[in-house]
N, C-alpha and C positions, 0 to 999 in steps of 0.2 A: 396773726391776721386780724385786723379791726373788723368789728361787726358793722353791718349796714344799718344806719339810723333810719328806721321806718316810722318814727313817730309823727312826722309832718305829712305823710302820704294821704292820710284820710282828709285833711283839710284841703290838700291840693287837688285831690281827685273830685271832692265835692264842689269846690269852687270852679273847677274846670267844667264840670257837668252843668252847673247853674249858669255859667257864662255862655256856654253853647245853647242852652235852652232860651236864654234871653235873646241871643243873637238870631236864632232861628224864628222866634216869635216876632221880633222886629222885621225880619225879612219877609216873613209870610204876611204880616200885616200891611205891607205895601201894595199887595195884590189887590186888584179890584174885581170882585166877584158879582156875577148877576144876582139880582134879588131873588128871582124864582125861575129857574129854567123851564119848568113846566107850564108857565104862563105864555110862553112864546108860542103863537100859532104858526104852524107851517103852512105855506101855500101849496096846495095840491094843483099841479098843472095838468090840464086835460089836453092831450094831443088828439087832434082828429087825423087819424090814419085810415085807410081804407081797409086794413085787416083787423081793425078793432072789433067791428060787429060780426064778422064771420070766423068761423072755426078754421084753423090751418093745421096742417101737419107737415112736418119737416121729414123727408126721407133721406137718410144717409145711405151712401152707396153699399155699406156693409150690411144694412138692415134690409135690403131688397132681397126677394127670394131668388135663389139660383135658378138658372135657366138650363 
């Protein structure tokens, strides 16, 4: 039974890994990333609702005392 020739496996595997690395680098370089995501200021919306200024409590039916 003939032996399997593995002498070219190293160069094949290394070239495959390098090719994949280059392809991924090219694919990633096409994306546009924001310059600094922390510099974007979020707008805080102030809603004027009647219950904002007073304290409210919600009573669930199960939390009411038994009669």
